[in-house]
N, CA, C and O of each residue as an XYZ file, in Angstrom:
304
protein
N      97.253     91.216     73.202
C      96.758     90.106     73.687
C      95.227     90.237     74.306
O      95.029     91.121     75.139
N      94.346     89.527     73.982
C      93.178     89.733     74.472
C      93.157     88.611     75.887
O      93.871     87.644     76.151
N      92.368     89.041     76.385
C      92.053     88.351     77.926
C      90.511     87.739     77.663
O      89.765     88.046     76.733
N      90.292     86.949     78.562
C      88.932     86.552     78.508
C      88.159     87.114     79.614
O      88.757     87.637     80.555
N      86.917     87.055     79.586
C      86.048     87.826     80.458
C      86.278     87.524     82.017
O      86.165     88.420     82.855
N      86.656     86.013     82.399
C      87.085     85.752     83.548
C      88.184     86.379     84.119
O      88.065     86.944     85.207
N      89.366     86.347     83.449
C      90.671     87.341     83.590
C      90.199     88.532     83.803
O      90.521     89.111     84.841
N      89.307     89.169     82.832
C      89.215     90.650     83.023
C      88.444     90.878     84.496
O      88.656     91.866     85.199
N      87.659     89.969     84.790
C      87.085     90.169     86.122
C      88.051     89.951     87.150
O      88.036     90.795     88.046
N      88.918     88.996     87.252
C      89.737     88.613     88.085
C      90.717     90.087     88.253
O      90.966     90.501     89.385
N      91.075     90.592     87.399
C      92.140     91.758     87.312
C      91.374     93.072     87.874
O      91.934     93.896     88.596
N      90.082     93.161     87.473
C      89.394     94.328     88.109
C      89.027     93.861     89.731
O      88.781     94.706     90.592
N      89.029     92.709     89.945
C      89.008     92.602     91.366
C      89.979     92.899     92.116
O      89.796     93.557     93.140
N      91.551     92.339     91.630
C      92.559     92.612     92.169
C      93.038     94.189     92.157
O      93.897     94.641     92.914
N      92.408     94.855     91.275
C      92.642     96.508     91.010
C      92.016     97.163     92.501
O      92.508     97.912     93.345
N      90.582     96.430     92.358
C      89.787     97.321     93.444
C      90.035     96.803     94.917
O      89.651     97.506     95.852
N      90.574     95.769     95.121
C      91.417     95.386     96.343
C      92.467     96.081     96.376
O      92.346     96.872     97.311
N      93.393     96.211     95.885
C      94.490     97.256     95.729
C      94.078     98.704     96.018
O      94.801     99.451     96.678
N      93.254     98.968     95.662
C      92.708    100.413     95.763
C      92.074    100.662     97.050
O      92.121    101.739     97.646
N      91.420     99.503     97.487
C      91.057     99.729     98.748
C      92.249     99.836    100.192
O      92.251    100.498    101.230
N      93.006     99.006     99.703
C      94.105     99.014    100.738
C      94.923    100.221    100.781
O      95.423    100.647    101.822
N      95.083    100.887     99.381
C      95.858    101.969     99.411
C      95.069    103.307    100.042
O      95.667    104.215    100.619
N      93.711    103.273     99.844
C      92.986    104.300    100.079
C      92.567    104.510    101.787
O      92.152    105.548    102.301
N      92.802    103.256    102.427
C      92.766    103.052    103.765
C      94.207    103.473    104.412
O      94.432    103.453    105.622
N      95.083    103.833    103.471
C      96.398    104.238    103.965
C      97.517    103.070    104.142
O      98.538    103.323    104.783
N      97.302    101.745    103.545
C      98.253    100.884    103.608
C      99.174    100.786    102.457
O      98.909    100.149    101.438
N     100.135    101.364    102.637
C     101.195    101.820    101.418
C     102.270    100.768    101.706
O     102.630    100.452    102.840
N     102.781    100.221    100.477
C     103.761     99.346    100.555
C     105.159    100.209    100.719
O     105.162    101.379    100.334
N     106.211     99.693    101.226
C     107.264    100.241    101.482
C     107.830    101.019    100.066
O     107.869    100.529     98.937
N     108.254    102.385    100.485
C     108.201    103.225     99.219
C     107.392    103.475     98.087
O     107.773    103.896     96.995
N     106.256    103.185     98.431
C     104.985    103.286     97.773
C     104.350    104.703     97.910
O     104.861    105.437     98.756
N     103.378    105.144     97.237
C     102.656    106.140     97.244
C     101.262    106.012     96.996
O     100.936    104.965     96.438
N     100.401    106.782     97.261
C      98.842    106.641     96.904
C      98.729    106.900     95.496
O      98.079    107.914     95.240
N      99.122    106.346     94.640
C      99.039    106.776     93.026
C      98.847    105.482     92.006
O      98.967    104.298     92.319
N      98.520    106.022     90.710
C      98.505    104.669     89.949
C      99.437    103.861     89.785
O      99.166    102.676     89.590
N     100.834    104.330     89.827
C     102.046    103.636     89.685
C     101.752    102.360     90.869
O     101.756    101.164     90.576
N     101.525    102.862     92.130
C     101.600    101.880     92.969
C     100.357    101.112     92.797
O     100.488     99.901     92.973
N      99.170    101.540     92.490
C      97.988    100.687     92.393
C      98.248     99.656     91.212
O      97.826     98.504     91.315
N      98.927    100.068     90.122
C      99.173     98.696     89.093
C     100.262     97.960     89.661
O     100.373     96.796     89.276
N     101.149     98.423     90.556
C     102.235     97.369     91.177
C     101.480     96.538     92.026
O     101.571     95.326     91.830
N     100.693     96.980     93.004
C      99.846     96.418     94.160
C      98.925     95.089     93.383
O      98.908     93.924     93.778
N      98.199     95.643     92.195
C      97.214     95.022     91.590
C      97.890     93.773     90.583
O      97.272     92.803     90.143
N      99.375     94.112     90.358
C      99.892     93.181     89.151
C      99.516     93.203     87.902
O      99.540     92.249     87.124
N      99.046     94.651     87.616
C      98.453     95.055     86.362
C      99.653     96.048     85.524
O     100.501     96.663     86.170
N      99.601     96.091     84.320
C     100.251     96.825     83.645
C      99.899     98.270     83.660
O      98.743     98.541     83.333
N     100.779     99.342     84.017
C     100.261    100.781     84.288
C      99.417    101.247     83.269
O      98.339    101.779     83.532
N      99.899    101.058     81.921
C      99.595    101.709     80.693
C      97.986    101.282     80.436
O      97.390    101.772     79.476
N      97.198    100.173     81.512
C      95.987     99.914     81.159
C      94.922    100.851     81.963
O      93.697    100.791     82.071
N      95.757    101.604     82.403
C      94.832    102.494     83.243
C      94.712    103.787     82.524
O      94.405    104.709     83.279
N      94.870    104.123     81.250
C      94.988    105.331     80.304
C      94.361    105.191     79.210
O      94.303    104.112     78.622
N      93.739    106.405     78.743
C      93.223    106.164     77.284
C      92.107    105.626     77.161
O      91.234    105.973     77.957
N      91.829    104.744     76.260
C      90.682    103.917     75.906
C      90.920    102.429     76.395
O      90.189    101.485     76.094
N      92.025    102.358     77.176
C      92.523    100.898     77.734
C      91.582    100.460     78.973
O      91.023    101.259     79.724
N      91.494     98.863     79.068
C      90.347     98.413     79.892
C      90.081     99.226     81.076
O      88.915     99.536     81.319
N      91.275     99.704     82.037
C      90.826    100.187     83.265
C      90.846    101.551     83.494
O      90.788    101.999     84.639
N      90.917    102.202     82.582
C      90.670    103.910     82.536
C      89.632    104.303     83.382
O      89.766    105.336     84.037
N      88.522    103.569     83.473
C      87.571    103.799     84.486
C      87.856    103.610     86.002
O      87.452    104.311     86.931
N      88.510    102.692     86.036
C      89.064    102.427     87.324
C      90.056    103.443     88.100
O      90.033    103.719     89.299
N      90.978    103.952     87.054
C      91.841    104.934     87.413
C      90.885    106.205     87.681
O      91.010    106.836     88.731
N      90.045    106.523     86.834
C      89.162    107.786     87.576
C      88.444    107.572     88.531
O      88.212    108.524     89.275
N      87.989    106.556     88.762
C      87.366    106.175     90.145
C      88.314    106.318     91.365
O      87.987    106.856     92.423
N      89.462    105.802     91.109
C      90.578    105.753     92.114
C      90.952    107.307     92.425
O      90.949    107.710     93.589
N      91.230    108.044     91.484
C      91.542    109.536     91.595
C      90.519    110.200     92.220
O      90.779    110.983     93.134
N      89.202    109.967     91.800
C      88.071    110.980     92.428
C      88.175    110.346     94.029
O      88.326    111.118     94.977
N      88.086    108.966     94.212
C      87.871    108.706     95.673
C      89.185    109.201     96.383
O      89.079    109.589     97.547
N      90.296    109.215     95.832
C      91.791    109.997     96.277
C      91.552    111.370     96.592
O      92.255    111.865     97.472
N      90.624    112.124     95.992
C      90.602    113.285     96.059
C      89.622    113.789     97.377
O      89.693    114.848     98.000
N      88.746    112.716     97.553
C      87.944    113.055     98.711
C      88.314    112.213     99.998
O      87.452    112.064    100.865
N      89.584    111.653    100.148
C      90.119    111.022    101.221
C      91.242    111.715    101.577
O      92.125    112.063    100.793
N      91.205    111.984    103.134
C      92.479    112.658    103.684
C      93.545    111.612    103.479
O      93.385    110.392    103.455
N      94.694    112.318    103.331
C      96.052    111.669    103.362
C      96.259    111.393    104.685
O      96.203    112.182    105.628
N      96.603    109.735    104.697
C      97.085    109.180    105.770
C      98.466    108.452    105.540
O      98.757    107.989    104.437
N      99.175    108.384    106.468
C     100.508    107.691    106.214
C     100.843    106.408    107.394
O     100.683    106.631    108.594
N     101.186    105.438    107.027
C     101.209    104.418    107.742
C     102.665    104.251    108.255
O     103.534    103.882    107.465
N     102.923    104.483    109.407
C     104.381    104.612    109.967
C     104.957    103.236    110.341
O     104.381    102.376    111.006
N     106.123    103.171    109.834
C     106.801    101.849    109.969
C     106.945    101.418    111.136
O     107.495    100.334    111.331
């Protein structure tokens, strides 16, 4: 299914917002700082982050930033 440019922009904004929350250590209950949680938090299909899919570049950005970020946990 094709999405409009406006929808793509909306999804990218949701992904980036979720990315920022995770990298700040704001994990959902039972979540980790990983692609699965990023996809769930952004309400985007996880497969869209792999191969030549639309958000693969955002996965690469997330993984690069994650490697440079100290691991922080949010205690309940």
